[in-house]
C-alpha positions as CSV (number, residue, x, y, z in Angstrom):
1,M,0.0,0.0,0.0
2,D,1.3,3.4,-1.0
3,L,0.0,5.5,1.9
4,S,2.1,8.6,1.0
5,G,0.6,8.7,-2.5
6,N,-2.9,8.2,-1.3
7,G,-2.5,10.8,1.5
8,G,-1.1,13.3,-1.0
9,R,-4.0,12.8,-3.3
10,I,-6.5,13.3,-0.5
11,F,-4.7,16.4,0.6
12,F,-4.7,17.7,-3.0
13,W,-8.4,17.2,-3.3
14,M,-9.1,18.8,0.1
15,A,-7.0,21.8,-1.0
16,M,-8.9,22.0,-4.3
17,L,-12.2,21.8,-2.5
18,R,-11.3,24.5,0.0
19,W,-10.0,26.7,-2.8
20,W,-13.2,26.3,-4.8
21,L,-15.3,26.9,-1.7
22,V,-13.4,30.1,-0.8
23,R,-13.6,31.3,-4.5
24,S,-17.3,30.7,-4.7
25,M,-17.9,32.5,-1.3
26,V,-15.8,35.5,-2.5
27,Y,-17.7,35.5,-5.8
28,A,-21.1,35.4,-4.1
29,K,-20.0,38.2,-1.7
30,S,-18.7,40.4,-4.6
31,V,-22.0,39.8,-6.4
32,N,-24.0,40.8,-3.3
33,M,-21.8,44.0,-3.0
34,V,-22.5,44.8,-6.7
35,E,-26.2,44.4,-6.2
36,L,-26.1,46.6,-3.1
37,C,-24.1,49.3,-4.8
38,C,-26.2,49.2,-8.0
39,G,-29.5,48.7,-6.2
40,E,-30.8,46.0,-8.6
41,D,-32.2,43.7,-5.9
42,T,-32.8,46.1,-3.1
43,G,-35.6,48.2,-4.6
44,L,-33.6,51.4,-4.5
45,E,-33.7,53.9,-7.3
46,I,-30.2,55.1,-7.8
């Protein structure tokens, strides 16, 4: 059994998942900021 290779693969996928999660959270936050600034979804007339 090659535990080092398997562990490295699991660590790689965990890092990829965490990076994707952070990226999606940052993207959603930036979209919310744009909507607040532009007033598209807030009902404000700017």
